[in-house]
Phi, psi and omega in degrees: 000131178240018184243150171237137189242146163244123184246119183300324185285346179269121188305315180290347178261346186305314179300312180294322179301307181301316179298313181298321178295313180301323187245029186312307185300316181295312179296320177299314178297321179296312183291327179299328181289339181254012172094017179246143175251138180251131181241152173223131174244099184296320181302322186259357181066048179240139164231131183210161180242152173223139176284131182299333182261007179070018180271169175066035174270148172261109179286129181265147173288171179300314181298318178296320178300314177297322176297315176300320176296316179300317177300320179292317180296318177298316181300312180296321175300313181293329177288333175288335181282153174283117183255132176271339179273151177276353180252152172262113185239149179225175174242165173299324181298323179292324175297313179295321179295321180290322178300314178294317179301324180284353177053047181286319181208169175291338185216161179286159178292162180301146182306318183291321177294320176301306181297314181303317179295314180295319177299322176295320177290328175293323181298326181271008179061042175255322175228169175209132175285117184263326185205138179089197181245159183299328186267005182265131182300332181265006177306140179261124182235127174273130172258125184270158180296352177297338178302326182294330179274319181295327180221093182282176184302319179296323178291323177298314182296318181299311184285331176296313178299319177299317178299315179300316183291324184274356178293127180279175183300336177272006174088004180254151180262133178274113181272122173229168179268024183266009175274141178275124179262118181281000000 
């Protein structure tokens, strides 16, 4: 991940989002001098930065990348549904079911790895725990539109093709750390 996000839908970001929106041009020019580009997606309520040289990226492990893919797939599924809520929410159970449906492994990852990955995505304003605990199946997790920037359509296609190619004869994916994570 090479982006840092301000998400209007995230309560703790609203004040910063509004300030950045009001002073967007000044902030953009200031960041540009130090090699950063500032972007705004008004429709999704996002303001984010990218380094012009591709530096300051967080390289994800294969497991983290697969979780990001699962979150993006769930986000897209929820967006197709008629939502009465302004938030896109999922449960831990839905994440686990998608993990199993993709036949990534015979079993889910360890709880500590699972929680660490979700907390890392929360830190980057991609998801937020709304209700419950990270390890509870019925926990409510909001997925923010920043997921669309963190994992774009081309990346989804790439990882989906990789999953299909890596599927063994028994329908399971052999996970190794040999996939290149962009």
